Each structure stands twice: as C-alpha cells, then as structure tokens.
N, C-alpha and C positions, 0 to 999 in steps of 0.2 A: 504495500498500501505507500501511494507517495505522501508527500507531502498537502498535494492539494486535494488528494482524498482523503486525507484524515483531519483536515480543517472541515470539510463537507459533511462529516461525519460529528465532529466535535459542534460543528453550526447546530444541525438538526436536532440532535439529541440533548442538545441544552435547551431548544425553542420550546416553550411551553404552550400546550394547547390541547384542553380535553375537549368531550365530544360536546357539541355546541358553542364552541369559542375556540374556532380552529384558524382564527382571523390571523394571525402572526402569522402561522407557519406556512398558511396559506401564501399569503405575502411575499413572504422571502420564495418559496416554490413558483409563485408566477415569475419572478424576477429573473430566477436563473432558468428556468424554463423558454421564456420567450425568445433568446436567442438560437433555440436548439431547434426549432420547429415552423412550421409555416402559420399556422394560425393557435389563436387558444381559445377556448371555449370554456363558459363558466355553467352550468345548473343553478336553478334556483333554491337549493339549497346549503350550495357552495363550491359541489365539487367541481374541480378544474381540471382539462388536460390540453395537453398538447398534440395537435394533430400534424404528421407528414403524409403529404399527399402525394397519391400513386398518380401517373400521366392517366392512367385508364380508368374510369370511372365505375368499368367490370371489377376490379380488382378487389380481391376480399378485403374484408373491414378487421383487422387483430388488434384487439382493445388488451393494454396492460393497467389492473386498478390497482393501487395501493388504499391505503388512507391517514388522514390526517391526523386523525384523535388519536389522545391517550385517555388512559385513565384517569380521573379524579375525582372532585367533588362540587357540589352545588348550596350555598349557603341556604339553608331550609329558614331558618329563625336565629334570632340573635338571644341571648338570654337577657337579662337583666343585669347580670354580672359584667357582662359585653365577651361572652363568649358565643360563640356560631354551633349550632346545631346544623348536618351537611344532611345531605341525600350521595349515595356514590353515585357516580357515572360511571359505568363499568364494571369488572367482577373486580374483588377486593376479596384476597383474605385478610378477616378481619385481625389475626394476629399481627400484622407487619406492618399495619398501620400507628399505631399508635408514639409517640418522642420520636418526631419526622418531621423534617420541616419542607414548606408549600411557601408557596406564592398565593396570596388572594390578590384577583382580580377584579375591579371595580370600575363603573364608568369609565373614570378619567383616572385613574391611581393604581400602581401595583404595591400591596404592603407583604412583609413577610409574615408568617403564621406558624404554630407551630399544631402540632396532634397533640391530644393529652396521654396522660397516662398517673399512675399510681407508683408514686416511690414506693422502695421496701419498707422502706419506714414505717411507713402508713399503712402496713400489710400485718405486723408482726402483733402475734396476738390471736389475729384470725385462725379459727378451724377450720381444716382441710385444705386442700389448694384453694388459691385466687382464683377468681372467674375470670376466666379474657373479655372485656369486654365487646358487647356487639357494636357493628358499624355505628347505629343509632344512639350509641350509647356515646362515640367519642365526639368531644369536644374540640374546639378549635377556636386557639388563644393569639389572637394578634396583638395583645398589651392592652386593650381598650377595658375601659375601668366601668362600661356603663352601657346598655344598650343606646342610651342618648349619646354618648362619647364615640362611639363608634356610627350609629348616624350623622354624625358632625365630619368624620372622614368619609364620607360618603358609602359606607357598607351598607347595603340592603339585600335580603331575599333573593335569590336569581346571581348572585354573584359565583364566579368561578374561584375553584381552587387547586392548584396545580401543583405535582412533587418538584422541589427544587434541588437538581444534583448536577456534578460538576462530571464529565466523560474523563477516564482517564484509561489507560493502556495497562494491562498488567507485567508481572515480571519478567514471560518470557517472551512480550511483544506480538504472542498470536491471538489474546486473548483482552478483551475490552469487559470495561464495567461501565453502565451509563442507564438512566433511566430509557425509557421509551424507545429501545429498539424494534417495539413492538409499538407502530409500526412507521417509524423513521428509517429503517432499513426499505422498506421500499420507494420511499420518497429517495434517498440516497440512492438505491438501486436504479432507477430510473435515470436521473439526472447522468449519473455516470456512464451508463449504455449509449443513451443518445448523444454524450460526446463520442464514443467509439466508432459510432454509425456515421457519423457526420462525411460526407465525400464516397459513403458507400452505397450502393444500389439497392433499394429496399424492396421485395417484389411483394408489396401489400399496402396497403393505406392503413397507415400505422398511427394509435391514438395511445400514448401514455400520459398516467396522472393519478391523482386520488381522490378519495371518497371522503364525505362527512359522516358521522355519526355511527363507526362502524361498532365501535364496543357500545352500545347502545340498543345494536338490534338493527343490525345494517342495514340502516335509514337510508342510506346516500347513494346507494350502488344500484337500487332501479331505476328514477331518475335521470341518472349518468348514461346507462346501458341504454334506456327508453331513450336519449336525447343522441347518442353517438351510433348507435343500431350496426355494432356487431356481428360479428361472424363467429366471432371464437372471443371467450372473456380467458384470462390467465390471472387471478389474483396474484400478489404479492405480500408474502404477509410473515411475520414472526411467529415462531410458533414454539408450546414448551418442551423443552427439553428433559428427557428423564432418566438419565444417565450417572447418577451419583452415586451406585453401590454396583448396579450391573451392566454388561455390557449387551444386553440384551431388550435392554426398556428402548419403547417409540422417544428416536432422537439423541444420538450422540452427536455431540462437537466434536468437530474436527475429521465427520465423517462425509461431509458434503452436504450440497443441496438436499432439501427435502422434498417430497412427493409425493402432495396427500391425495393416497388412492380413495381412501374413504372418510370421510366424517359424516356425523348424523345429518348434516346436511344436503352432499351431495357424493356421490357415486361418479368417478371419475368415467369418463366414456373412452370404451374399451379402444377405438380407433386410436382417439388422443393420447391414450398412455402405451399404447405401441411406439407410436411418431416418436415420443420425449424418449422411451426407453432406448431405442436405435441410434437416436442424436445422440444422445448423450455416452451413448457407449463408443462409438465411433468416432466423437471429440473428446474420448478418454477425460469425460467431466463427471468428477465423485457426486456419486447421487444414491438417494436412502427411500428409501419405501419409510409411509408415516400413515397413521392410522388414528387421529384424535379421535378426542371424546369432544370438541367444541370444534365452531363453526365458523366461516370466514364470509368477506363479499362473492365468493363463487359460488354459494346457498343464493345469494339472494339474485345474481345475474344471471342463472342457469334456464329460469321461469320465466324470463322477460320476453315479449314480441312472439315470436315464433317457437321462442324454444331455441338456446345458444349453450352449444359444448363448452364448461366449465372446469377449471381446476386452478387449486393455489400451488403455487412454487414458492418456496421459499427459506428459512434457514431454521434448526432450533436453537434456543437460548433457554438459558438459565435463569430460573427466581422474575419469569416476567409477570408482569401487572403488581410489580413491585419498583420500589425505589432505585434500587440496585439490579438492576439483569448482567449474567454475564454472556456473553458469546463471541465467536471465533471468527479471527479475519479470513483464513483459509476456508471454510464455509462461504461466507460473504461474498469472498472472491469467485469461489465455484459458482454462487447462485446466479451473479451477475455473468459469469460466462455461457451460463446455463440461456440466458436469457436473450442476450446477444444472438447467438447460434438461433435459436427456433425463430428470431425475427427475420434473421438472412433466410433461414430454410421454407417459410411458410407462402408459399407460392399458391395460385390458384388452384393447380391439380393437388396439391398436398391438401389445401384447406377441404378442398372437396369430397375428396378420397377421405378425411376427418369425419364429414359431418353425413356423408351419403354413403361410404364405404362398407362392405358385406363385413 
C-alpha cells in the first residue's frame, strides 16, 4: 500500500457519518469521485454514484455499491441532569459501548461526548455479577449540567452521535485498526479501482458509488438501483471475521477477498458464482467462501426492477460494529484486484451468459 492509498484509508475511516447523517462522507466522496467518471448522479435519499459510459447504449450496465453509513446513535431525550438518552443506529453489541469516545453532531456544532459506565468502586458490595447495561440504559455525557444548558448549546433530540477513533497500522504493518471499515472499505476500493481504470477500455457502462442507511435496513439501495437500472449488482462490504481461535471459522484474515455465496437475503446466482471463481483462479486472486448470518445491500438490490443477479464481495474484519476494527491490508488488496478484473471482463456476452445461461 503506497502513501496515497494509506492517506485515503485514514481519511475515510476517520470521517464520521452514521445512518441518516452521511453528508460529511458523501461530500468527500463526491469531490474525489468526480474527476474519475463521466457523470455524477445522486438519488433522493442521498446515494451517490459515478458513471463511466460505454459508447454503445446497449452495453451491459454493471453496478458496484458500497454504503456510506457506519453504526452510531441518535439522541432520543435529554435528561434533567443534561445526559443524553439515545437510540442505536445499526447493530451494536451492548458490552462494547460503555466508556467510549464519540462526537455529538448538532445542527451547527460538534461536541465530544462519552458513553456512561459504572466504575468498579460503585459496584463493590453488590451480590452476584454486575449486570451489563442494555443500550437503552447507557447514557451519553457531554459535560452539560442540565437539559437547559444542553439546549443552550444547540443539543436536541434527533442529533447524531458517532464513534471518534484514530486509524493506525499495527506492528506487522499488514494489519490495521480503525473504526468504520464497515463500510469505508467499499468507498476506498471504488476510488482506488477507478484510478487504476483510467485510460483502460471498459466493456460495459460502469456505475460505482455508495448508498445511505444500509445499517438500518438496506434502505438506500432500492432507490439507487431503480434510478440506474443495472443488469448486475455487486455489493462491496466488510463482513465479520470468525478466526480468533480456529482456522475453520468463517472469514479468515490474510486469506484473501470474500465471496458471500449465501446469506439470509441472497443465494448467489450459479452462473455468476462460476464466473467469479474461474476468473479469480485464472488471475491468482486469493478468495474465500463466506456464509454469514447477516445481510447486505445485495439483498435489497436483487428483487428490484425485473430481478437483478447480485452478490456481495469484500473482506473479513474482526470486531466490526465497534470502535476498533482489525483488518488485513493483503485482503483489502486482493479485493481491489478482484473488483478491477471483474469490471474489465464483464462484456456483453459474459453478462448475457450470467443472466440467461443454463
């Protein structure tokens, strides 16, 4: 990974944007995407795509979709003592939320906040093991002394709270710890691959971008697919690694890109699977099968229009949906290579065979 790529990783993983509050990430992405494509389109919910148009209007339309949003919280109520009750945006493990730094985004300002926790001193003398607070019981502390003072600083229900974390390389320099690799992975991959494709001949009309509100129910992908009318849809996302204690768990770091062959929302189309496996083998791209319990935007895309063959590609990462995600640079590079080679090989004959072949 060169310095320019690393700077891009840091930039996008440290940007803060949860579901419904993706504007900072989208603005940066629009600026970086614009010089790499022929046209920028945005839908009503806020999804943004760049198009590289083929000279033949009948060329296949191939869509790669990441998502802007990361998990976070939204303010539900301000207590009389100035603390914030919240509602989770996306899936959180309640055991990892307490005693973490976040940023509170109000209409005009950003403020540091910390999630509440009970000090061990206050737990002494309790019988049995202390109970882990539920998400609804965790308060967020911005240092305000009352609800009136919080409102004086412009804090109101509906404001957003997003993790605040720095991105760093780990000791072996092949692994990284950051927040929001789910799914700034997809954003960075799109920009990197589009740079590599400059001055190359692309055999399709290519549409690459990101959707909003994936973490709260795949809400943004439907409008994007309806707007752009792709023939094929590829989700780009970071998924959960299960490799801490076994070499047979789903998603092993340093084993290459992942191919989500089935999940609760998608059974990968047979011909599409065969094409990707053959191409990865021919190009010597490390690839691992992945059968997760969660879904991605591919599930929201496949039933749109008249039906769209869809699958999600990506990387496995440890501790997603927390402040500290650990991921592999070599896996990331394999995924980028896979995306680039797919784009260059999806011509009209291949896409027709994927959709209509026996």
